[in-house]
C-alpha positions in Angstrom: 0.0 0.0 0.0 1.4 3.5 -0.9 0.1 7.0 -1.3 0.7 9.3 -4.3 0.9 13.1 -4.3 1.0 15.3 -7.3 2.2 19.0 -7.1 1.4 21.1 -10.1 3.2 24.5 -10.2 3.6 27.4 -12.6 6.8 26.1 -14.3 6.9 22.4 -13.3 5.2 19.5 -11.8 6.4 16.9 -9.2 4.9 13.5 -8.4 6.1 11.4 -5.4 4.9 8.2 -4.0 5.3 7.4 -0.3 4.8 4.6 2.1 2.3 5.3 4.9 5.3 5.8 7.2 6.6 8.7 5.1 9.3 6.9 3.2 9.8 8.2 -0.4 9.5 5.3 -2.8 9.9 7.3 -5.9 9.8 10.9 -7.3 9.7 12.5 -10.7 9.8 16.1 -12.0 9.1 17.8 -15.3 9.4 21.4 -16.3 7.3 23.3 -18.9 7.3 26.8 -20.3 5.1 29.8 -19.6 3.9 31.1 -23.0 3.5 34.9 -23.7 1.8 35.3 -27.0 1.6 39.0 -26.5 3.3 41.4 -24.0 1.7 41.0 -20.6 0.1 37.7 -21.4 1.1 34.6 -19.4 -0.5 31.2 -20.0 0.2 27.5 -20.0 -0.4 25.0 -22.8 -2.7 22.8 -20.8 -2.2 19.9 -23.2 1.6 20.0 -22.7 1.3 20.3 -18.9 -1.2 17.4 -18.7 1.3 15.3 -20.7 4.1 16.3 -18.2 1.9 15.4 -15.3 1.2 12.0 -16.8 4.9 11.4 -17.5 5.8 12.0 -13.8 3.0 9.7 -12.6 4.0 6.9 -15.0 7.6 7.2 -13.8 6.8 6.9 -10.1 4.2 4.2 -10.7 7.0 1.8 -11.6 8.6 2.6 -8.1 5.4 1.5 -6.4 4.8 -1.9 -8.0 5.7 -3.7 -4.7 3.4 -1.3 -2.8 0.6 -0.4 -5.2 -1.0 3.1 -4.9 -4.1 3.0 -2.7 -5.0 6.7 -3.1 -3.8 9.9 -4.6 -4.4 13.6 -4.3 -3.3 16.7 -6.2 -1.8 20.0 -4.9 -1.7 22.8 -7.3 -1.2 26.5 -7.9 -4.3 28.6 -7.5 -6.2 31.0 -9.8 -5.3 29.4 -13.2 -8.1 27.3 -14.8 -8.4 24.9 -17.7 -11.4 24.9 -20.0 -12.7 21.3 -20.5 -15.4 20.0 -22.7 -18.0 17.3 -21.9 -15.7 14.6 -23.3 -12.8 15.6 -21.1 -11.2 17.4 -24.0 -9.0 20.4 -23.3 -10.4 23.4 -25.1 -7.8 26.1 -24.6 -4.8 27.4 -22.6 -4.7 28.2 -18.9 -4.3 31.9 -18.0 -1.9 32.4 -15.1 -2.3 34.9 -12.2 0.3 37.3 -13.7 -1.6 37.6 -17.0 -2.8 41.1 -17.5 -6.0 40.1 -19.4 -9.0 41.1 -17.3 -7.5 44.3 -15.9 -10.1 46.4 -17.8 -12.9 45.0 -15.6 -11.4 46.1 -12.3 -12.8 49.7 -12.1 -16.4 48.6 -12.5 -15.9 45.6 -10.2 -14.4 47.9 -7.6 -17.6 50.0 -7.7 -19.8 47.0 -7.3 -17.6 45.1 -4.9 -15.8 47.4 -2.4 -13.2 45.6 -0.3 -15.4 45.2 2.7 -18.3 43.7 0.7 -16.1 41.2 -1.2 -14.1 40.3 1.8 -17.2 39.5 3.8 -18.1 36.8 1.3 -14.8 35.6 -0.1 -12.1 36.5 2.3 -10.1 38.4 -0.3 -10.0 41.9 -1.8 -10.3 42.5 -5.5 -7.3 41.9 -7.9 -6.6 40.8 -11.4 -4.5 37.9 -10.3 -7.6 35.8 -9.4 -9.7 33.7 -11.8 -12.8 36.0 -11.9 -11.5 38.7 -14.2 -9.8 36.1 -16.5 -13.1 34.3 -16.9 -14.8 37.6 -17.8 -12.1 38.2 -20.5 -12.6 34.8 -21.9 -16.3 35.2 -22.0 -16.0 38.4 -24.0 -13.0 37.7 -26.2 -13.1 33.9 -26.6 -16.9 33.4 -26.7 -16.7 30.2 -28.7 -14.5 28.6 -26.1 -16.7 29.9 -23.3 -19.8 28.5 -24.8 -18.2 25.1 -25.5 -16.7 24.7 -22.1 -18.5 22.3 -19.8 -16.3 23.2 -16.8 -13.5 25.6 -16.0 -11.3 23.6 -13.6 -8.6 24.8 -11.3 -5.5 22.6 -11.8 -6.0 20.3 -8.8 -9.5 19.5 -9.9 -8.5 19.3 -13.6 -5.8 16.7 -13.0 -8.2 14.7 -10.8 -10.9 14.9 -13.4 -8.6 13.7 -16.2 -7.7 10.7 -14.1 -11.3 9.7 -13.7 -12.8 11.8 -10.9 -15.9 13.9 -10.8 -15.4 17.6 -11.6 -15.0 18.8 -8.0 -12.7 21.2 -6.3 -11.8 21.7 -2.7 -12.6 24.8 -0.7 -9.1 26.2 -0.6 -8.7 26.2 -4.4 -12.2 27.4 -5.0 -11.4 30.4 -2.8 -8.7 31.5 -5.3 -11.3 32.3 -8.0 -13.0 35.2 -6.0 -16.3 33.5 -6.7 -16.5 31.3 -3.6 -18.5 32.1 -0.5 -16.1 31.3 2.4 -18.9 31.0 5.0 -21.6 29.2 2.9 -18.8 26.9 1.5 -20.3 27.1 -2.0 -20.2 29.3 -5.1 -21.6 32.7 -4.4 -24.7 33.5 -6.6 -24.2 37.2 -5.9 -20.5 37.3 -7.0 -21.3 35.2 -10.1 -24.2 37.5 -11.0 -22.1 40.7 -10.6 -19.3 39.2 -12.8 -21.9 37.9 -15.3 -20.5 34.4 -15.2 -22.4 31.1 -15.4 -21.9 29.2 -12.1 -22.8 26.0 -13.9 -19.4 26.2 -15.7 -17.7 25.9 -12.3 -16.9 22.5 -10.7 -18.8 21.3 -7.7 -17.1 22.0 -4.3 -16.2 19.7 -1.4 -13.9 19.7 1.6 -10.2 18.7 1.0 -9.8 15.0 1.8 -13.1 13.9 0.1 -13.0 10.9 -2.1 -14.1 12.2 -5.5 -13.6 9.2 -7.8 -11.3 6.4 -8.8 -8.6 6.1 -11.4 -10.3 5.1 -14.7 -9.3 1.7 -16.2 -7.9 3.3 -19.4 -5.9 5.9 -17.5 -4.6 3.2 -15.1 -3.4 1.1 -18.0 -1.7 4.1 -19.6 0.1 5.2 -16.4 0.7 1.9 -14.7 -1.5 2.8 -11.7 -4.0 0.4 -10.1 -7.5 0.7 -11.6 -9.9 1.9 -8.9 -7.3 3.7 -6.8 -9.1 6.4 -4.9 -8.8 10.0 -6.1 -9.1 12.4 -3.2 -9.7 16.2 -3.4 -6.4 17.8 -2.7 -5.7 21.5 -1.9 -4.2 24.8 -2.9 -0.4 24.3 -3.0 0.2 26.6 0.0 -2.3 24.5 2.1 -0.8 21.2 0.9 2.7 22.5 1.8 1.4 23.2 5.3 0.1 19.7 5.7 3.3 18.3 4.3 5.4 20.0 7.0 3.0 19.4 9.8 1.4 22.9 10.0 -2.1 22.0 10.8 -2.7 23.7 14.2 -3.0 27.3 15.3 0.3 28.9 16.4 2.3 27.2 13.6 3.2 28.7 10.2 4.9 27.5 7.0 7.9 29.5 5.9 8.0 28.7 2.2 11.4 29.5 0.7 10.9 29.2 -3.0 10.7 31.8 -5.8 8.3 33.5 -3.5 8.9 33.7 0.2 5.5 32.9 1.8 4.5 32.7 5.4 1.3 30.7 5.9 0.0 31.0 9.5 -2.9 28.8 10.7 -5.8 29.9 12.8 -9.2 28.5 13.9 -11.6 31.5 13.7 -11.7 33.9 10.7 -10.8 37.4 12.1 -13.0 40.3 11.3 -12.5 41.9 7.9 -11.8 45.3 9.5 -8.7 43.7 11.1 -7.5 41.8 8.1 -8.0 44.3 5.2 -5.7 47.1 6.5 -3.0 44.4 7.1 -3.4 43.1 3.5 -4.3 39.6 4.8 -6.7 37.2 3.2 -8.6 34.3 4.8 -8.8 30.9 3.1 -9.9 27.4 4.1 -7.0 25.2 5.2 -6.9 21.6 4.0 -7.3 20.5 7.6 -11.0 20.9 8.7 -11.9 23.7 11.0 -8.8 25.7 10.3 -8.0 28.7 8.1 -4.8 30.2 6.7 -3.5 33.5 5.3 -0.5 34.4 3.2 2.3 36.9 3.7 4.7 36.9 0.9 7.3 38.7 -1.3 9.6 37.8 -4.2 12.5 36.9 -2.0 13.6 33.8 -3.8 13.4 35.6 -7.1 15.8 38.3 -5.7 18.3 35.6 -4.7 18.0 34.1 -8.2 18.6 37.6 -9.7 21.7 38.0 -7.5 23.0 34.6 -8.8 22.4 35.5 -12.4 23.9 39.0 -12.1 26.9 38.4 -9.8 27.7 34.7 -10.4 26.3 33.9 -13.9 29.4 32.2 -15.2 29.9 30.2 -12.0 26.2 29.1 -12.2 26.6 27.9 -15.7 29.8 26.0 -14.9 28.1 24.4 -11.9 25.1 23.4 -14.0 27.4 21.8 -16.5 29.0 19.8 -13.7 25.7 18.8 -12.3 26.0 20.7 -9.0 24.4 23.7 -7.4 26.2 27.0 -7.0 24.0 28.3 -4.2 26.0 26.6 -1.3 29.1 28.4 -2.5 27.3 31.8 -2.7 25.8 31.4 0.8 29.1 30.4 2.2 30.5 33.8 1.2 28.0 35.6 3.4 29.6 37.3 6.5 28.8 35.8 9.9 27.5 39.0 11.3 24.6 41.1 10.0 25.5 42.7 6.6 26.6 46.3 6.3 24.3 46.5 3.3 20.6 47.2 3.7 18.2 46.3 0.9 14.7 47.5 0.2 13.4 44.4 -1.7 10.9 46.1 -4.0 12.6 44.8 -7.2 9.1 43.7 -8.4 5.5 43.9 -7.3 5.2 43.4 -3.6 2.8 41.4 -1.5 0.9 42.5 1.6 0.2 44.8 3.1 0.6 47.5 0.4 0.8 45.4 -2.8 3.1 48.0 -4.5 3.2 47.5 -8.2 5.2 50.5 -9.4 8.3 50.7 -7.1 11.9 49.7 -7.4 14.5 48.2 -5.1 17.2 50.1 -3.2 20.6 48.9 -2.0 22.3 51.1 0.6 25.6 51.0 2.4 27.8 50.0 -0.6 31.5 50.7 -0.2 34.6 49.8 -2.3 35.3 47.0 0.2 31.7 45.5 0.0 31.8 41.9 -1.0 29.2 40.1 -3.1 28.6 37.9 0.0 27.6 41.0 1.9 25.2 42.0 -0.9 23.6 38.6 -0.9 23.1 38.7 2.8 21.7 42.2 2.6 19.1 40.9 0.1 18.1 37.9 2.3 17.9 40.2 5.3 15.9 42.8 3.5 13.3 40.3 2.3 13.0 38.9 5.8 12.6 42.4 7.3 9.8 43.0 4.8 8.0 39.8 6.2 8.8 40.9 9.8 6.8 44.1 9.3 3.8 42.0 8.2 4.2 39.4 11.0 4.3 42.2 13.7 0.8 43.2 12.6 -0.6 39.7 13.1 -1.4 39.9 16.8 -3.7 42.8 16.2 -5.8 40.5 14.0 -5.7 37.7 16.7 -3.2 35.6 14.8 -0.1 34.2 16.6 3.0 32.4 15.3 5.0 30.4 17.8 7.1 28.3 15.4 7.9 28.2 11.7 8.4 25.2 9.5 10.9 25.9 6.7 10.3 24.2 3.3 11.2 24.8 -0.3 14.5 25.1 -2.2 15.9 27.9 0.1 15.5 25.7 3.2 18.6 23.7 2.1 20.6 26.7 3.4 21.3 26.5 7.1 22.5 30.1 7.0 19.3 31.4 5.4 17.1 29.6 8.0 19.2 30.8 10.9 19.1 34.3 9.7 15.3 34.1 9.4 15.1 32.8 13.0 17.3 35.6 14.3 15.3 38.3 12.6 11.8 36.9 13.3 12.7 35.8 16.9 11.0 32.4 16.6 12.4 28.8 16.2 12.4 27.3 12.8 12.0 23.5 12.2 13.2 22.0 8.9 11.5 18.7 8.1 13.3 15.9 6.4 11.1 16.3 3.3 11.4 20.0 2.3 9.5 19.8 -1.0 6.3 19.4 1.0 3.6 19.9 -1.6 3.6 16.4 -2.9 3.9 14.9 0.7 1.0 17.1 1.9 -1.1 15.8 -1.1 -0.2 12.2 -0.2 -1.2 12.8 3.5 -4.5 14.2 2.3 -5.0 11.2 0.1 -4.4 8.9 3.1 -6.9 10.8 5.1 -9.5 10.5 2.4 -8.9 6.8 1.8 -9.1 6.0 5.5 -5.4 5.2 5.9 -5.3 7.9 8.6 -8.1 9.0 10.9 -7.2 12.7 10.6 -4.7 15.1 9.2 -3.0 15.1 12.6 -2.6 11.3 12.4 -1.2 11.6 8.9 1.3 14.2 9.9 2.4 12.1 12.9 3.0 9.1 10.6 4.7 10.8 7.6 6.4 14.1 8.6 9.8 13.8 10.3 11.8 16.8 11.7 15.4 17.2 10.5 16.8 20.1 12.5 15.6 23.0 14.8 17.1 26.5 14.4 16.7 28.6 17.6 17.0 32.4 17.4 20.3 33.8 18.6 19.6 36.6 21.1 22.8 38.5 20.4 22.3 38.6 16.7 18.7 39.3 17.2 19.5 42.5 19.1 21.8 43.5 16.2 19.1 42.8 13.7 16.6 44.9 15.8 18.9 47.9 15.2 19.3 47.2 11.5 15.5 46.6 11.2 14.8 50.1 12.6 17.1 51.6 9.9 15.3 49.4 7.2 11.9 50.7 8.3 13.0 54.3 7.6 13.9 53.6 3.9 10.4 53.2 2.4 8.8 56.4 4.0 11.8 58.4 2.9 11.9 57.0 -0.7 8.2 56.3 -1.4 7.5 59.4 -3.4 10.5 58.8 -5.7 10.1 55.1 -6.0 6.4 55.2 -6.8 7.2 57.4 -9.8 10.2 55.4 -10.9 10.4 54.3 -14.4 13.1 52.4 -16.3 15.0 55.0 -18.4 14.6 54.6 -22.2 17.6 54.5 -24.5 
């Protein structure tokens, strides 16, 4: 008996199969490209991505022949949807959250749905990165596709549907559309009517962990999976990450260290909108029943990648050719003490609380003797300071974080995790499996199939801690002083940076 988890992201998909004790039996990964047919457009070729997902599943199925897959679930990015016909045929591309299509609808929607009204129903404020405006654009600009589409499926529900499940989506993914009523736990007739969208084109909804079908015989034969293996409703990738690193109870938070640095705290009672909106915080169902999550994030991992490409491009290419990772070398160059460089990390659009789209980054404290290691550490410190500002506002909304669980590619760096613990003043625990999305999906599959009685039982059985990083009080005091300087940067530079534009040749 084994459990399979699929994690579908923006640029790649990963499938892993686990024993019920948490041992990885096999894992496979495939990348795919984001298409941009016109400036500002960003979409996935849904046919190509589905093929990549199938390839990963077929590869890991061979690793589980001795322990056949009992159940599977899918973790996926939010917002993006796939148009599917009545015969499970893919009818068009999947528009991603960063795609600009739909922006023209925002002014009218803002008038009809002021923040307090939308948040009261959905737990989010309006933005073009959600599914709602993308569907409106498709309705008006791809009317043939819209009429022919039986269901627009978020990626977790799409993959499950193509495997043989009913067209159903869990609450956490449904919330990413802006069309879901958080409290009624169903699609909102009011929001669909305001947007002019047909709710019948949306999948049914169910709690994460619900059995929604079984692997169809033809698909099982193609992929090498057992026919009849249970398909369980998965979760939004941030929620699956939380399950996969044991963050299912209030007081814990995921510290996702990928392209986006994302803190995901857990709480049991949705705070009042008047407390959440000023802090830029959303409210979303967790995969674990009776819990909710919110997201605090910035482009921290993307800044580290920019540093690598800009300051160590040749070394990175040489490391790639040798089949090794250049990041350990770069992080080893960081000074032991806090950097003399301070970075305002607004190199691209920011997350909460301000959602700044038109700013630019700032690096201060540069001298002739400044090393690239000091610059890298300044970048990592700056992105963590940004998150600290948001975290310090959480108690006012009734949300507490006592411990972080570090996952994602950046969590391989002991130095990065320790720095984060020192700045945020809380212990960080790194689990043995740091790519937690697929593991979280597998745990959810086990809960749905009755292998575990609850998410807590699944976590106890499958999640193993690797190392705890406690905050260093001495460095913490030094960071308090540096943080105070960091907080002065944005007010002093806001007027200039908001009007900043890239100079033309």
